[in-house]
MMTF fields as JSON, N, C-alpha, C and O atoms, coordinates in Angstrom:
{
  "mmtfVersion": "1.0.0",
  "mmtfProducer": "UNKNOWN",
  "numBonds": 511,
  "numAtoms": 512,
  "numGroups": 128,
  "numChains": 1,
  "numModels": 1,
  "chainsPerModel": [1],
  "groupsPerChain": [128],
  "chainIdList": ["A"],
  "bondAtomList": [4, 2, 8, 6, 12, 10, 16, 14, 20, 18, 24, 22, 28, 26, 32, 30, 36, 34, 40, 38, 44, 42, 48, 46, 52, 50, 56, 54, 60, 58, 64, 62, 68, 66, 72, 70, 76, 74, 80, 78, 84, 82, 88, 86, 92, 90, 96, 94, 100, 98, 104, 102, 108, 106, 112, 110, 116, 114, 120, 118, 124, 122, 128, 126, 132, 130, 136, 134, 140, 138, 144, 142, 148, 146, 152, 150, 156, 154, 160, 158, 164, 162, 168, 166, 172, 170, 176, 174, 180, 178, 184, 182, 188, 186, 192, 190, 196, 194, 200, 198, 204, 202, 208, 206, 212, 210, 216, 214, 220, 218, 224, 222, 228, 226, 232, 230, 236, 234, 240, 238, 244, 242, 248, 246, 252, 250, 256, 254, 260, 258, 264, 262, 268, 266, 272, 270, 276, 274, 280, 278, 284, 282, 288, 286, 292, 290, 296, 294, 300, 298, 304, 302, 308, 306, 312, 310, 316, 314, 320, 318, 324, 322, 328, 326, 332, 330, 336, 334, 340, 338, 344, 342, 348, 346, 352, 350, 356, 354, 360, 358, 364, 362, 368, 366, 372, 370, 376, 374, 380, 378, 384, 382, 388, 386, 392, 390, 396, 394, 400, 398, 404, 402, 408, 406, 412, 410, 416, 414, 420, 418, 424, 422, 428, 426, 432, 430, 436, 434, 440, 438, 444, 442, 448, 446, 452, 450, 456, 454, 460, 458, 464, 462, 468, 466, 472, 470, 476, 474, 480, 478, 484, 482, 488, 486, 492, 490, 496, 494, 500, 498, 504, 502, 508, 506],
  "bondOrderList": [1, 1, 1, 1, 1, 1, 1, 1, 1, 1, 1, 1, 1, 1, 1, 1, 1, 1, 1, 1, 1, 1, 1, 1, 1, 1, 1, 1, 1, 1, 1, 1, 1, 1, 1, 1, 1, 1, 1, 1, 1, 1, 1, 1, 1, 1, 1, 1, 1, 1, 1, 1, 1, 1, 1, 1, 1, 1, 1, 1, 1, 1, 1, 1, 1, 1, 1, 1, 1, 1, 1, 1, 1, 1, 1, 1, 1, 1, 1, 1, 1, 1, 1, 1, 1, 1, 1, 1, 1, 1, 1, 1, 1, 1, 1, 1, 1, 1, 1, 1, 1, 1, 1, 1, 1, 1, 1, 1, 1, 1, 1, 1, 1, 1, 1, 1, 1, 1, 1, 1, 1, 1, 1, 1, 1, 1, 1],
  "groupList": [{"groupName": "MET", "atomNameList": ["N", "CA", "C", "O"], "elementList": ["N", "C", "C", "O"], "formalChargeList": [0, 0, 0, 0], "bondAtomList": [1, 0, 2, 1, 3, 2], "bondOrderList": [1, 1, 2], "singleLetterCode": "M", "chemCompType": "L-PEPTIDE LINKING"}, {"groupName": "ALA", "atomNameList": ["N", "CA", "C", "O"], "elementList": ["N", "C", "C", "O"], "formalChargeList": [0, 0, 0, 0], "bondAtomList": [1, 0, 2, 1, 3, 2], "bondOrderList": [1, 1, 2], "singleLetterCode": "A", "chemCompType": "L-PEPTIDE LINKING"}, {"groupName": "SER", "atomNameList": ["N", "CA", "C", "O"], "elementList": ["N", "C", "C", "O"], "formalChargeList": [0, 0, 0, 0], "bondAtomList": [1, 0, 2, 1, 3, 2], "bondOrderList": [1, 1, 2], "singleLetterCode": "S", "chemCompType": "L-PEPTIDE LINKING"}, {"groupName": "GLY", "atomNameList": ["N", "CA", "C", "O"], "elementList": ["N", "C", "C", "O"], "formalChargeList": [0, 0, 0, 0], "bondAtomList": [1, 0, 2, 1, 3, 2], "bondOrderList": [1, 1, 2], "singleLetterCode": "G", "chemCompType": "PEPTIDE LINKING"}, {"groupName": "PHE", "atomNameList": ["N", "CA", "C", "O"], "elementList": ["N", "C", "C", "O"], "formalChargeList": [0, 0, 0, 0], "bondAtomList": [1, 0, 2, 1, 3, 2], "bondOrderList": [1, 1, 2], "singleLetterCode": "F", "chemCompType": "L-PEPTIDE LINKING"}, {"groupName": "LEU", "atomNameList": ["N", "CA", "C", "O"], "elementList": ["N", "C", "C", "O"], "formalChargeList": [0, 0, 0, 0], "bondAtomList": [1, 0, 2, 1, 3, 2], "bondOrderList": [1, 1, 2], "singleLetterCode": "L", "chemCompType": "L-PEPTIDE LINKING"}, {"groupName": "LYS", "atomNameList": ["N", "CA", "C", "O"], "elementList": ["N", "C", "C", "O"], "formalChargeList": [0, 0, 0, 0], "bondAtomList": [1, 0, 2, 1, 3, 2], "bondOrderList": [1, 1, 2], "singleLetterCode": "K", "chemCompType": "L-PEPTIDE LINKING"}, {"groupName": "THR", "atomNameList": ["N", "CA", "C", "O"], "elementList": ["N", "C", "C", "O"], "formalChargeList": [0, 0, 0, 0], "bondAtomList": [1, 0, 2, 1, 3, 2], "bondOrderList": [1, 1, 2], "singleLetterCode": "T", "chemCompType": "L-PEPTIDE LINKING"}, {"groupName": "ASN", "atomNameList": ["N", "CA", "C", "O"], "elementList": ["N", "C", "C", "O"], "formalChargeList": [0, 0, 0, 0], "bondAtomList": [1, 0, 2, 1, 3, 2], "bondOrderList": [1, 1, 2], "singleLetterCode": "N", "chemCompType": "L-PEPTIDE LINKING"}, {"groupName": "ARG", "atomNameList": ["N", "CA", "C", "O"], "elementList": ["N", "C", "C", "O"], "formalChargeList": [0, 0, 0, 0], "bondAtomList": [1, 0, 2, 1, 3, 2], "bondOrderList": [1, 1, 2], "singleLetterCode": "R", "chemCompType": "L-PEPTIDE LINKING"}, {"groupName": "ASP", "atomNameList": ["N", "CA", "C", "O"], "elementList": ["N", "C", "C", "O"], "formalChargeList": [0, 0, 0, 0], "bondAtomList": [1, 0, 2, 1, 3, 2], "bondOrderList": [1, 1, 2], "singleLetterCode": "D", "chemCompType": "L-PEPTIDE LINKING"}, {"groupName": "TYR", "atomNameList": ["N", "CA", "C", "O"], "elementList": ["N", "C", "C", "O"], "formalChargeList": [0, 0, 0, 0], "bondAtomList": [1, 0, 2, 1, 3, 2], "bondOrderList": [1, 1, 2], "singleLetterCode": "Y", "chemCompType": "L-PEPTIDE LINKING"}, {"groupName": "PRO", "atomNameList": ["N", "CA", "C", "O"], "elementList": ["N", "C", "C", "O"], "formalChargeList": [0, 0, 0, 0], "bondAtomList": [1, 0, 2, 1, 3, 2], "bondOrderList": [1, 1, 2], "singleLetterCode": "P", "chemCompType": "L-PEPTIDE LINKING"}, {"groupName": "VAL", "atomNameList": ["N", "CA", "C", "O"], "elementList": ["N", "C", "C", "O"], "formalChargeList": [0, 0, 0, 0], "bondAtomList": [1, 0, 2, 1, 3, 2], "bondOrderList": [1, 1, 2], "singleLetterCode": "V", "chemCompType": "L-PEPTIDE LINKING"}, {"groupName": "GLU", "atomNameList": ["N", "CA", "C", "O"], "elementList": ["N", "C", "C", "O"], "formalChargeList": [0, 0, 0, 0], "bondAtomList": [1, 0, 2, 1, 3, 2], "bondOrderList": [1, 1, 2], "singleLetterCode": "E", "chemCompType": "L-PEPTIDE LINKING"}, {"groupName": "HIS", "atomNameList": ["N", "CA", "C", "O"], "elementList": ["N", "C", "C", "O"], "formalChargeList": [0, 0, 0, 0], "bondAtomList": [1, 0, 2, 1, 3, 2], "bondOrderList": [1, 1, 2], "singleLetterCode": "H", "chemCompType": "L-PEPTIDE LINKING"}, {"groupName": "TRP", "atomNameList": ["N", "CA", "C", "O"], "elementList": ["N", "C", "C", "O"], "formalChargeList": [0, 0, 0, 0], "bondAtomList": [1, 0, 2, 1, 3, 2], "bondOrderList": [1, 1, 2], "singleLetterCode": "W", "chemCompType": "L-PEPTIDE LINKING"}, {"groupName": "GLN", "atomNameList": ["N", "CA", "C", "O"], "elementList": ["N", "C", "C", "O"], "formalChargeList": [0, 0, 0, 0], "bondAtomList": [1, 0, 2, 1, 3, 2], "bondOrderList": [1, 1, 2], "singleLetterCode": "Q", "chemCompType": "L-PEPTIDE LINKING"}, {"groupName": "ILE", "atomNameList": ["N", "CA", "C", "O"], "elementList": ["N", "C", "C", "O"], "formalChargeList": [0, 0, 0, 0], "bondAtomList": [1, 0, 2, 1, 3, 2], "bondOrderList": [1, 1, 2], "singleLetterCode": "I", "chemCompType": "L-PEPTIDE LINKING"}],
  "groupTypeList": [0, 1, 2, 3, 4, 5, 1, 3, 6, 7, 8, 9, 10, 3, 7, 2, 8, 3, 2, 3, 9, 9, 7, 7, 1, 10, 11, 12, 10, 4, 12, 12, 13, 10, 9, 14, 9, 3, 15, 10, 13, 5, 10, 13, 5, 9, 1, 13, 1, 1, 9, 15, 14, 3, 2, 13, 12, 9, 13, 1, 5, 1, 16, 5, 5, 1, 17, 12, 1, 13, 7, 2, 13, 18, 13, 3, 1, 9, 9, 14, 10, 17, 5, 7, 10, 8, 18, 10, 1, 2, 3, 5, 1, 5, 7, 14, 17, 10, 5, 9, 14, 5, 10, 6, 13, 2, 13, 5, 1, 12, 2, 11, 12, 8, 16, 18, 17, 17, 5, 4, 1, 12, 1, 9, 10, 13, 8, 3],
  "groupIdList": [1, 2, 3, 4, 5, 6, 7, 8, 9, 10, 11, 12, 13, 14, 15, 16, 17, 18, 19, 20, 21, 22, 23, 24, 25, 26, 27, 28, 29, 30, 31, 32, 33, 34, 35, 36, 37, 38, 39, 40, 41, 42, 43, 44, 45, 46, 47, 48, 49, 50, 51, 52, 53, 54, 55, 56, 57, 58, 59, 60, 61, 62, 63, 64, 65, 66, 67, 68, 69, 70, 71, 72, 73, 74, 75, 76, 77, 78, 79, 80, 81, 82, 83, 84, 85, 86, 87, 88, 89, 90, 91, 92, 93, 94, 95, 96, 97, 98, 99, 100, 101, 102, 103, 104, 105, 106, 107, 108, 109, 110, 111, 112, 113, 114, 115, 116, 117, 118, 119, 120, 121, 122, 123, 124, 125, 126, 127, 128],
  "secStructList": [7, 6, 6, 6, 6, 6, 6, 7, 7, 5, 7, 1, 1, 1, 7, 5, 1, 1, 7, 1, 1, 6, 6, 1, 6, 6, 1, 7, 7, 1, 1, 7, 7, 7, 2, 2, 2, 2, 2, 2, 2, 2, 2, 2, 2, 2, 2, 2, 2, 2, 2, 6, 6, 1, 7, 6, 6, 6, 2, 2, 2, 2, 2, 2, 6, 6, 1, 1, 1, 7, 1, 7, 7, 7, 7, 7, 7, 1, 1, 2, 2, 2, 2, 2, 2, 2, 2, 2, 4, 4, 4, 7, 7, 7, 7, 2, 2, 2, 2, 2, 2, 2, 2, 2, 6, 6, 7, 7, 7, 7, 7, 6, 6, 2, 2, 2, 2, 2, 2, 2, 6, 6, 6, 7, 7, 1, 7, 7],
  "xCoordList": [47.982, 49.488, 48.764, 49.423, 47.584, 47.186, 46.692, 46.655, 46.352, 46.03, 47.139, 47.132, 48.078, 49.765, 50.213, 51.042, 50.46, 51.402, 52.213, 53.29, 52.299, 53.509, 53.965, 54.801, 53.558, 54.596, 55.898, 56.89, 55.532, 57.004, 57.107, 58.17, 56.121, 56.142, 56.114, 56.854, 55.351, 55.92, 56.576, 56.66, 56.878, 58.674, 57.431, 56.21, 58.582, 58.403, 57.919, 56.878, 58.79, 58.555, 57.515, 57.525, 56.455, 55.85, 56.007, 55.166, 57.137, 57.389, 57.058, 56.57, 57.244, 56.748, 58.342, 59.205, 57.956, 59.084, 58.633, 59.396, 57.136, 56.269, 55.22, 55.018, 54.653, 52.926, 51.853, 52.269, 50.941, 49.781, 48.672, 48.63, 47.752, 46.813, 47.309, 47.133, 48.036, 48.364, 49.351, 49.854, 49.782, 51.018, 49.953, 50.509, 48.776, 48.273, 47.296, 46.738, 47.311, 47.067, 45.119, 44.588, 44.479, 43.411, 42.636, 41.436, 43.833, 43.16, 42.874, 43.542, 41.676, 41.59, 42.225, 42.288, 42.777, 43.219, 42.367, 41.668, 42.419, 41.662, 42.372, 43.464, 42.256, 42.566, 43.083, 44.022, 42.671, 43.303, 44.745, 44.524, 45.91, 47.093, 47.697, 47.461, 48.563, 49.094, 50.557, 51.284, 50.87, 51.826, 52.788, 53.159, 53.47, 54.582, 54.632, 55.209, 54.332, 53.92, 54.456, 55.344, 53.626, 53.689, 55.067, 55.738, 55.387, 56.796, 58.712, 59.854, 57.674, 58.755, 58.82, 59.672, 57.836, 57.395, 57.858, 58.229, 57.964, 58.457, 60.065, 60.404, 60.975, 62.052, 62.909, 64.041, 61.829, 62.441, 62.291, 63.265, 60.85, 60.82, 62.079, 62.579, 62.407, 63.298, 64.621, 64.916, 65.081, 66.531, 66.339, 67.362, 64.963, 64.983, 65.105, 66.015, 64.381, 64.497, 65.732, 65.643, 66.732, 67.932, 68.64, 69.684, 68.539, 69.07, 69.04, 69.919, 67.795, 67.195, 67.341, 67.047, 67.883, 68.229, 66.895, 66.931, 65.501, 64.565, 63.559, 63.933, 62.421, 61.404, 60.51, 60.172, 59.951, 59.458, 58.278, 57.99, 57.345, 56.246, 55.959, 54.91, 57.21, 57.605, 57.971, 57.694, 58.498, 58.909, 57.854, 57.971, 56.653, 55.627, 54.575, 53.434, 54.861, 53.977, 53.908, 53.081, 55.663, 56.31, 56.17, 55.96, 56.373, 56.382, 54.949, 54.847, 53.637, 52.145, 52.176, 51.773, 52.657, 52.733, 53.521, 53.656, 54.186, 54.89, 54.198, 54.755, 53.031, 52.49, 51.49, 50.843, 51.438, 51.102, 49.124, 48.551, 48.67, 47.303, 46.915, 45.912, 47.885, 47.607, 47.648, 48.778, 46.941, 46.454, 46.367, 46.693, 46.07, 46.051, 46.518, 46.416, 47.026, 47.163, 46.241, 45.705, 46.107, 44.96, 46.117, 46.589, 46.145, 46.948, 46.558, 45.601, 46.802, 46.116, 47.213, 47.555, 47.645, 48.896, 48.064, 47.133, 48.576, 47.853, 48.749, 48.579, 49.774, 50.755, 51.681, 52.238, 51.677, 52.137, 53.63, 53.887, 54.51, 55.577, 55.091, 56.158, 54.349, 53.379, 52.923, 53.149, 52.348, 51.816, 52.735, 52.442, 54.115, 55.145, 55.559, 55.407, 56.354, 56.775, 55.944, 56.415, 54.773, 53.688, 53.639, 53.537, 53.706, 53.761, 54.783, 54.539, 56.196, 57.437, 57.409, 58.292, 56.57, 56.536, 56.985, 57.947, 55.9, 55.64, 56.727, 56.753, 57.696, 59.062, 60.093, 61.09, 59.771, 60.87, 60.968, 59.943, 62.192, 62.017, 62.969, 64.155, 62.324, 62.66, 63.624, 63.358, 64.585, 65.108, 64.22, 63.051, 65.183, 64.363, 64.576, 63.605, 66.043, 66.165, 65.101, 64.371, 65.23, 64.047, 62.655, 62.492, 61.624, 60.419, 60.68, 59.831, 62.303, 61.364, 61.918, 61.599, 62.463, 62.891, 61.202, 60.725, 60.416, 58.956, 58.244, 57.437, 58.205, 57.049, 57.455, 56.481, 58.515, 59.074, 58.527, 57.881, 58.898, 58.469, 57.033, 56.43, 56.588, 54.937, 54.037, 52.908, 54.022, 53.685, 52.269, 52.451, 51.288, 50.26, 50.469, 51.16, 50.197, 49.684, 48.608, 47.771, 48.378, 47.113, 46.179, 46.521, 44.976, 43.953, 43.109, 43.205, 41.944, 41.173, 40.435, 39.875, 40.418, 40.294, 41.312, 41.187, 42.426, 43.661, 44.8, 45.572, 44.867, 46.289, 46.055, 46.891, 44.756, 44.361, 44.835, 45.556, 44.381, 44.52, 46.038, 46.499, 46.883, 48.363, 49.258, 50.031, 48.761, 48.852, 48.795, 49.85, 47.524, 47.217, 47.48, 47.814, 47.398, 47.564, 48.573, 48.464, 49.845, 51.011, 51.414, 52.398, 50.192, 49.816, 48.896, 48.719, 48.275, 46.969, 47.878, 49.073, 47.439, 47.86, 46.549, 45.622, 46.262, 44.857, 45.46, 44.574, 46.662, 46.453, 46.058, 45.838, 45.994, 45.379, 45.986, 45.355],
  "yCoordList": [69.255, 70.384, 71.793, 72.807, 71.94, 72.968, 73.79, 75.015, 73.285, 73.963, 74.562, 75.752, 73.9, 74.302, 74.7, 75.129, 75.17, 75.846, 75.112, 75.699, 73.741, 72.789, 72.386, 71.484, 72.922, 73.275, 73.831, 73.48, 75.183, 75.77, 76.927, 77.539, 77.477, 77.749, 79.459, 80.268, 80.043, 80.677, 81.542, 81.182, 82.223, 82.575, 83.022, 83.119, 83.28, 84.082, 85.221, 85.607, 85.994, 87.379, 87.942, 89.115, 86.796, 86.852, 86.523, 86.102, 86.846, 86.787, 85.337, 84.491, 84.988, 83.487, 83.205, 83.868, 81.778, 81.296, 80.131, 79.438, 80.076, 79.099, 80.005, 81.215, 79.069, 79.425, 78.762, 78.215, 78.816, 78.143, 79.18, 80.336, 78.398, 79.383, 80.308, 81.525, 79.443, 80.538, 81.359, 82.051, 81.287, 82.143, 83.923, 85.005, 83.704, 84.982, 85.516, 84.778, 86.887, 87.614, 87.624, 88.022, 87.027, 87.112, 85.882, 85.61, 85.18, 83.375, 83.724, 84.636, 83.079, 83.67, 82.539, 81.472, 82.543, 82.067, 80.597, 80.614, 79.713, 78.391, 77.314, 77.506, 76.214, 76.551, 77.543, 78.057, 78.1, 79.179, 78.384, 77.174, 78.645, 78.673, 79.519, 80.713, 79.181, 80.256, 80.172, 79.204, 81.181, 81.384, 81.375, 80.201, 81.994, 81.895, 80.423, 79.797, 80.052, 78.817, 77.422, 76.574, 77.662, 77.23, 77.225, 76.252, 78.691, 78.86, 77.955, 77.672, 77.886, 77.293, 75.64, 75.223, 75.032, 73.562, 73.737, 72.719, 74.812, 74.396, 74.879, 75.34, 74.971, 75.23, 73.871, 73.492, 73.367, 72.301, 71.085, 70.418, 71.001, 70.203, 70.892, 70.128, 72.009, 72.713, 71.428, 70.452, 71.759, 71.097, 69.519, 68.936, 68.611, 67.448, 67.43, 66.841, 67.934, 67.685, 68.038, 67.701, 68.555, 68.903, 67.786, 67.529, 67.183, 65.684, 64.82, 63.985, 64.959, 63.551, 63.712, 62.78, 65.074, 65.491, 65.518, 65.234, 65.803, 65.558, 67.284, 68.432, 66.766, 68.201, 68.661, 67.551, 69.472, 69.894, 69.154, 68.643, 69.009, 68.353, 66.773, 66.129, 66.434, 64.922, 64.442, 63.444, 65.402, 65.306, 65.351, 64.889, 66.106, 66.474, 65.451, 65.611, 64.373, 63.811, 62.193, 61.414, 62.423, 61.092, 61.16, 60.203, 62.841, 62.63, 61.984, 60.971, 63.027, 62.054, 60.716, 60.039, 60.142, 58.486, 57.839, 56.665, 58.331, 57.727, 57.93, 57.676, 58.361, 58.933, 57.458, 57.071, 56.785, 55.682, 55.892, 55.102, 57.106, 57.355, 57.293, 56.739, 57.945, 57.742, 57.025, 56.985, 56.563, 55.294, 55.664, 54.786, 56.53, 57.302, 59.009, 59.683, 59.391, 60.989, 60.96, 60.017, 62.503, 62.371, 63.977, 65.011, 63.502, 64.529, 65.395, 64.961, 66.653, 67.485, 68.102, 69.279, 66.924, 67.963, 68.144, 67.408, 69.491, 69.945, 69.491, 69.718, 68.807, 68.901, 67.424, 67.016, 66.823, 65.396, 65.375, 64.384, 66.511, 66.1, 66.564, 66.531, 66.937, 67.031, 65.833, 65.322, 65.281, 63.865, 62.84, 61.891, 62.942, 62.098, 61.906, 60.941, 63.461, 63.28, 63.098, 62.309, 63.304, 63.13, 61.598, 61.021, 60.96, 59.611, 59.244, 58.678, 59.378, 59.448, 59.392, 58.822, 59.891, 60.197, 58.89, 58.77, 57.948, 56.686, 55.914, 54.88, 56.318, 55.46, 55.674, 54.963, 57.097, 58.103, 57.441, 57.439, 56.689, 56.635, 57.736, 57.945, 58.285, 58.962, 58.836, 57.773, 59.576, 58.732, 58.988, 59.363, 58.653, 58.816, 60.14, 60.886, 60.755, 62.12, 63.275, 64.142, 63.052, 63.123, 63.443, 64.52, 62.18, 62.487, 63.416, 64.197, 63.197, 63.779, 65.713, 66.68, 65.791, 67.049, 67.66, 68.547, 67.027, 67.179, 67.011, 67.934, 65.997, 66.317, 67.222, 67.755, 67.517, 68.196, 69.805, 70.464, 70.304, 71.775, 71.661, 72.622, 70.62, 71.098, 70.433, 70.217, 70.133, 69.771, 70.939, 71.943, 70.747, 71.546, 72.022, 71.241, 73.039, 73.045, 72.397, 72.452, 72.021, 71.431, 72.494, 73.676, 72.084, 73.44, 72.781, 71.593, 74.013, 73.054, 72.294, 72.674, 70.962, 70.979, 69.784, 68.867, 69.712, 68.938, 69.204, 68.352, 70.729, 70.93, 70.89, 70.529, 71.337, 70.891, 69.146, 68.879, 68.281, 66.871, 66.617, 65.783, 67.574, 67.116, 67.527, 66.864, 69.057, 69.399, 68.514, 68.35, 67.776, 67.182, 66.178, 65.712, 65.235, 63.865, 62.875, 61.67, 63.886, 63.039, 63.151, 62.833, 63.762, 63.603, 62.796, 62.261, 62.714, 61.293, 59.95, 59.784, 59.511, 58.045, 57.536, 58.071, 56.599, 55.805, 54.542, 53.93, 54.043, 52.577, 53.149, 52.37, 54.329, 54.549, 54.657, 54.839],
  "zCoordList": [42.735, 42.371, 42.784, 42.551, 43.322, 43.702, 42.377, 42.496, 41.27, 39.99, 39.551, 39.235, 39.493, 39.355, 39.696, 38.893, 41.045, 42.05, 42.323, 42.428, 42.564, 42.934, 41.792, 41.83, 40.49, 39.393, 39.238, 38.598, 40.299, 40.644, 39.51, 39.617, 38.245, 37.186, 38.103, 37.543, 39.41, 39.951, 40.841, 42.016, 40.623, 42.133, 43.007, 42.88, 44.136, 45.502, 45.371, 45.902, 44.495, 44.363, 43.278, 42.904, 42.733, 42.318, 40.419, 39.625, 40.26, 38.967, 38.219, 38.967, 36.973, 36.518, 35.437, 34.862, 35.68, 34.66, 33.618, 32.947, 33.642, 32.738, 32.291, 32.393, 31.791, 31.655, 32.72, 33.742, 32.523, 33.68, 33.733, 33.312, 34.399, 35.052, 36.014, 36.082, 36.837, 38.187, 38.032, 38.917, 36.45, 36.338, 35.625, 35.435, 35.447, 34.565, 35.987, 36.799, 35.968, 36.811, 37.253, 38.289, 36.01, 36.405, 36.662, 36.715, 36.815, 37.817, 38.894, 39.38, 39.743, 40.695, 41.511, 40.901, 42.938, 43.738, 44.123, 45.136, 43.543, 43.413, 43.492, 42.956, 43.934, 45.612, 46.135, 45.527, 47.349, 47.746, 47.988, 48.03, 48.129, 48.808, 49.748, 49.562, 50.91, 51.112, 50.702, 50.922, 50.144, 49.339, 50.214, 50.214, 51.014, 51.823, 51.971, 51.081, 52.545, 52.966, 51.71, 51.803, 50.802, 49.617, 48.989, 48.644, 48.901, 48.404, 49.295, 48.936, 50.761, 51.183, 50.459, 49.674, 50.92, 49.787, 48.626, 48.041, 48.051, 46.363, 46.637, 45.547, 47.372, 47.796, 47.97, 47.671, 48.581, 49.467, 47.916, 47.568, 47.13, 46.089, 44.946, 44.121, 44.984, 43.906, 44.296, 43.607, 45.307, 45.857, 45.6, 45.242, 45.755, 45.824, 44.123, 43.54, 43.664, 42.442, 41.662, 40.481, 41.956, 41.281, 42.075, 41.474, 42.933, 43.408, 42.611, 42.403, 41.964, 41.045, 39.78, 39.031, 39.207, 38.245, 37.686, 36.488, 38.204, 37.571, 37.742, 37.983, 37.515, 37.478, 38.659, 39.07, 39.412, 40.523, 40.654, 41.736, 39.362, 39.574, 39.389, 39.405, 39.221, 38.802, 40.818, 41.483, 41.058, 42.378, 43.533, 44.668, 42.902, 44.109, 43.708, 44.141, 42.89, 42.233, 43.212, 43.686, 43.066, 43.693, 45.281, 46.027, 45.728, 46.956, 47.519, 48.212, 46.932, 46.859, 46.772, 47.718, 45.628, 46.214, 46.699, 46.354, 47.526, 48.839, 49.982, 51.051, 49.96, 51.219, 51.411, 50.438, 52.574, 53.249, 52.399, 51.649, 52.894, 52.757, 51.069, 50.619, 50.323, 49.198, 47.976, 47.489, 47.461, 46.82, 44.822, 44.024, 44.535, 43.154, 43.366, 44.391, 42.09, 42.005, 41.007, 40.425, 40.864, 39.755, 38.746, 39.219, 37.535, 36.773, 36.097, 35.456, 35.804, 35.045, 33.786, 33.67, 32.891, 32.067, 30.934, 30.61, 30.162, 28.797, 27.811, 26.613, 28.308, 27.142, 27.239, 28.257, 26.029, 26.11, 27.072, 27.757, 27.034, 27.709, 28.928, 29.541, 29.672, 30.916, 31.134, 32.231, 30.362, 30.89, 31.092, 31.819, 30.377, 30.116, 31.433, 32.182, 31.662, 33.48, 34.136, 34.955, 34.44, 35.499, 35.53, 36.612, 34.442, 34.375, 34.978, 36.044, 34.626, 35.195, 36.99, 37.631, 37.44, 38.573, 39.516, 40.275, 39.17, 39.373, 39.405, 40.071, 38.718, 38.884, 39.47, 39.6, 39.994, 41.184, 42.32, 43.002, 42.874, 44.254, 45.124, 44.87, 46.023, 46.361, 47.808, 48.369, 48.494, 49.632, 50.869, 50.948, 51.861, 53.548, 53.446, 53.571, 53.168, 53.484, 52.422, 52.903, 51.236, 50.443, 51.457, 52.03, 51.553, 52.068, 53.338, 53.767, 54.05, 55.856, 55.322, 56.013, 54.458, 54.131, 53.809, 54.517, 52.633, 51.946, 53.24, 53.353, 54.532, 55.195, 56.322, 56.854, 56.79, 57.444, 57.074, 57.889, 55.726, 55.464, 54.967, 54.49, 55.08, 54.246, 55.836, 55.396, 57.004, 58.336, 58.112, 57.424, 58.58, 59.29, 60.364, 61.018, 60.981, 62.435, 62.802, 61.9, 63.384, 64.379, 64.282, 64.252, 64.229, 64.506, 65.607, 65.914, 66.394, 67.332, 66.539, 65.511, 67.105, 68.905, 68.787, 69.598, 67.734, 67.478, 68.307, 68.745, 68.537, 69.024, 70.694, 71.522, 70.941, 72.525, 72.898, 73.859, 72.125, 72.383, 72.574, 73.354, 71.636, 71.12, 72.481, 73.172, 72.56, 74.013, 75.152, 75.763, 75.642, 77.019, 77.131, 78.22, 75.625, 75.596, 76.019, 76.246, 76.083, 76.972, 78.429, 79.097, 78.653, 80.372, 80.728, 81.822, 79.719, 80.391, 80.791, 80.547, 81.12, 81.637, 81.321, 81.929, 80.485, 80.015, 80.818, 81.414, 80.968, 82.14, 83.611, 84.539, 83.737, 85.067, 86.161, 87.202]
}
């Protein structure tokens, strides 16, 4: 949840609609987050949460749990209602559309050397 960033408490303009470590000016940006890209992800998380009548953190955790490589998530709830909401993520079934939208907005640009492999891999004929 990037130390609360994906809880959606901080708006794109820097205003806050809640409390938490990421909403205080003296909290270090750790882990560092590309805020513009992060807010793009939050926009989609909010839309998906609205469709499911749930919270942004619940959708973020459900999305993580839907990833094939993820076997568990670590929650950092400070209050009982946050813990309950986090636990409820395990029962949230995201649609294929939800997953596509979230995957698309969150995909990372390949870094070197991966981008060069992706550039030339289609042209390689491994079968001779």
